[in-house]
Phi, psi and omega in degrees: 000147180257142178257106183262001181302306179298326180292314180296316180296318180297317181293315180296315179294324179297318179291315183290327183261016174294126183301127177094344181288297176260314184214148174237124184230115351282147181279177180284323183246331179236169179295319177234129175236142184249127171060039181267348178058027173243165180210168176216171181295320179295320179296321178296317179295314180297314181294325179290325176293317178297318178301312180298317181296315182291319180291327176294321179296313183290318187275316186269309186285306182280322178075055180287130180229132172236110184254149177239144179274138178270000000 
């Protein structure tokens, strides 16, 4: 059986936490900007730290598993 839980969570979080897509933290003009489709180096670092923390919580601490039968 294959465990697709970590893969699905990683893809969904990657799309949702892409800097500038839904939210940019920190923004160019304000601390938080919504849907501006711009990014900066600081924003990439902040979003990657948030991504790592959330994926660690879901995969390691909670242990989300989606299995498929072969």
